[in-house]
Structure formats: C-alpha cells, structure tokens
C-alpha positions as CSV (number, residue, x, y, z in Angstrom):
1,M,7.3,-17.7,19.0
2,S,6.7,-14.1,18.4
3,V,6.6,-12.8,15.1
4,A,10.0,-10.4,15.5
5,A,11.5,-13.9,16.6
6,K,10.4,-15.7,13.6
7,L,11.5,-13.1,11.0
8,K,15.0,-13.1,13.0
9,E,14.8,-17.1,12.8
10,L,13.9,-16.8,8.7
11,N,16.8,-14.1,8.7
12,V,14.5,-11.2,7.2
13,A,14.5,-7.8,8.0
14,L,11.5,-5.7,7.0
15,P,12.3,-3.0,4.4
16,P,11.3,0.6,4.4
17,V,7.7,1.0,3.6
18,T,7.2,2.7,0.3
19,A,4.7,5.8,-0.2
20,P,2.0,5.0,-2.3
21,V,2.2,6.0,-6.2
22,A,-1.2,7.6,-6.4
23,N,-4.1,8.9,-4.3
24,Y,-4.6,6.3,-1.7
25,V,-3.1,5.6,1.8
26,P,-0.8,2.3,2.4
27,A,-3.1,1.1,5.6
28,V,-6.5,1.3,7.0
29,I,-7.5,0.3,10.3
30,A,-11.2,0.0,10.7
31,G,-12.2,-1.8,13.8
32,N,-10.6,-4.7,14.1
33,L,-9.6,-5.0,10.6
34,L,-6.2,-3.8,9.1
35,Y,-6.6,-3.3,5.3
36,I,-3.2,-3.2,3.4
37,S,-3.1,-1.7,0.1
38,G,-1.8,-3.8,-2.9
39,Q,1.9,-3.7,-2.6
40,L,4.3,-4.4,-5.7
41,P,7.4,-6.7,-5.7
42,L,9.8,-3.9,-5.1
43,R,12.9,-4.3,-3.0
44,D,16.2,-2.4,-3.1
45,G,15.2,-0.3,-5.7
46,Q,14.3,-3.1,-8.1
47,M,11.1,-4.2,-9.1
48,T,10.4,-7.4,-11.0
49,K,8.5,-6.3,-14.0
50,G,6.4,-8.0,-17.3
51,H,4.2,-10.7,-17.9
52,L,4.0,-14.2,-16.9
53,G,3.8,-16.4,-19.6
54,A,6.3,-14.2,-21.3
55,E,9.4,-12.3,-19.9
56,V,8.9,-13.5,-16.4
57,T,9.2,-17.2,-15.4
58,I,6.8,-19.2,-12.7
59,E,9.8,-19.3,-10.2
60,Q,10.5,-15.2,-10.7
61,G,6.7,-14.7,-10.3
62,Y,6.7,-16.6,-7.1
63,E,9.6,-14.5,-5.5
64,A,8.2,-11.3,-6.7
65,A,4.9,-12.4,-4.9
66,K,7.1,-13.3,-1.9
67,T,8.4,-9.7,-1.9
68,C,4.7,-8.4,-2.3
69,A,4.3,-10.1,1.1
70,L,7.3,-8.8,2.7
71,N,6.2,-5.5,2.0
72,I,2.5,-6.4,3.2
73,V,4.5,-7.3,6.7
74,A,6.3,-4.0,6.5
75,Q,3.3,-1.9,6.0
76,A,1.5,-3.8,8.7
77,A,4.3,-3.2,11.3
78,A,4.2,0.5,10.2
79,A,0.7,0.7,10.5
80,L,0.5,-1.0,13.9
81,G,3.7,1.0,15.6
82,G,5.8,-2.2,15.2
83,D,3.6,-4.3,17.2
84,L,2.8,-7.4,14.8
85,E,1.8,-9.4,17.9
86,R,-1.4,-7.2,17.5
87,V,-2.3,-9.5,14.4
88,V,-4.7,-12.2,15.2
89,R,-4.7,-13.6,11.9
90,C,-4.3,-13.1,8.3
91,V,-7.9,-13.2,6.9
92,R,-7.4,-12.7,3.2
93,L,-4.8,-12.2,0.4
94,G,-5.8,-10.9,-3.1
95,G,-3.1,-11.8,-5.7
96,F,-3.0,-10.3,-9.1
97,I,-0.9,-11.4,-11.9
98,S,0.1,-9.7,-14.8
99,C,0.2,-12.4,-17.6
100,T,-0.4,-13.5,-21.1
101,P,-4.0,-14.6,-21.9
102,E,-2.8,-18.2,-22.2
103,F,-1.1,-18.4,-18.7
104,V,-3.1,-20.5,-16.2
105,D,-0.6,-20.9,-13.1
106,H,-2.0,-18.0,-11.2
107,P,-2.1,-19.9,-8.0
108,K,1.7,-21.3,-8.3
109,I,2.5,-17.4,-8.4
110,V,0.5,-16.3,-5.6
111,N,1.9,-19.2,-3.4
112,G,5.0,-17.0,-2.8
113,A,3.2,-14.6,-0.9
114,S,1.0,-17.3,0.9
115,D,3.9,-19.3,1.8
116,F,5.6,-16.2,3.1
117,I,2.8,-15.0,5.3
118,V,2.3,-18.6,7.0
119,S,6.0,-18.9,7.5
120,V,6.0,-15.5,9.2
121,F,2.5,-16.0,11.2
122,G,2.2,-19.7,11.3
123,D,-1.0,-20.9,11.8
124,K,-2.4,-17.1,12.3
125,G,-1.2,-16.8,8.7
126,R,-3.4,-19.3,7.3
127,H,-5.8,-17.2,4.8
128,A,-8.5,-17.1,2.2
129,R,-7.3,-15.7,-0.9
130,T,-7.9,-14.9,-4.7
131,S,-5.4,-15.2,-7.7
132,I,-6.5,-13.3,-10.8
133,G,-4.7,-12.6,-14.2
134,V,-4.8,-9.1,-15.6
135,S,-3.4,-7.5,-18.6
136,S,-1.1,-4.9,-16.5
137,L,-0.1,-3.5,-13.3
138,P,0.9,-0.4,-12.0
139,L,4.6,0.6,-13.1
140,G,4.9,-2.4,-15.0
141,A,4.8,-4.9,-12.3
142,A,4.5,-8.7,-12.6
143,V,2.5,-9.0,-9.6
144,E,0.5,-7.2,-6.9
145,V,-0.7,-8.5,-3.5
146,E,-3.2,-6.9,-1.2
147,A,-4.1,-8.2,2.3
148,L,-6.7,-8.0,5.1
149,F,-5.7,-8.9,8.8
150,E,-7.7,-9.1,12.0
151,I,-6.2,-7.3,14.7
152,K,-6.3,-6.8,18.6
153,P,-7.5,-3.2,19.6
C-alpha cells in the first residue's frame, strides 16, 4: 500500500509545514539521506507545553510525540516534492522530553512518534531511536522529535 493510501486509510491529512524558529533549515538531503530537524508538537496553532512528570501526563506526552511525527512526515513530504514513496526506510528517530529530574518514562512518550511512523510506513518505518530527558525545549514544548530517513534518488 502506498504511503498516500495509508495516510488516507488512517484519516490523516498532512499539516502545512512550519517555518524554522532559528537559523536552520527544516530538512536536508545529503546523498541518499533525508535529515528532518527537530519538530515540535504544534498542531492547529496549539502546542503541548510543560514538563512530563509535572504539568504534562504520559498520555499527553505520547500524543505530543505523535504530533511531532506527523510534522516530521509533513516536512519529509515537502522536502521530497510530495513523493513519500521515495522513502526507503526510517533509519532513526531522536526524541527529547522536557521533564522533571524524577521522570523515567521517556520511552513511553517517544512511542507516540514511533507508533505513528510505523503506522504510516509499515516495516519501512521501523527504526533505531533515542529517548532523552531534558530540562527545557524551544518555546516551552513538552516534546521534540527529529528523524533520519534513507531515500531513493
């Protein structure tokens, strides 16, 4: 099944891509690799903000990471001229969780992004991953996720 068909089956419309908030580009193609800069949980003008282990629940964090993954797919589509069939596989996701020092459920949060990527790309979406807790993220975001894809020329 094509990625476009899978998105339709999941009833997912890709959002407009957001502009960078600093001096970087949202995506870089180098050879057969597509790097997607860290995406925040921004959707419909709203962003999940706060710290896991304080203001943000595990369920909210999971959904925030899923939103980050949705934005990753939108950025990938933009970088590839709309042709997500060029994705050979998702190589890696990097998840950053704004959290209290006592919070230890980082993997549960980044599963939101991982589950979404696998639901969209199937086996091509299975990836290596990191889940890192940090004291703060840009704009007060609760989660940020970056990605690396292998692509066809």
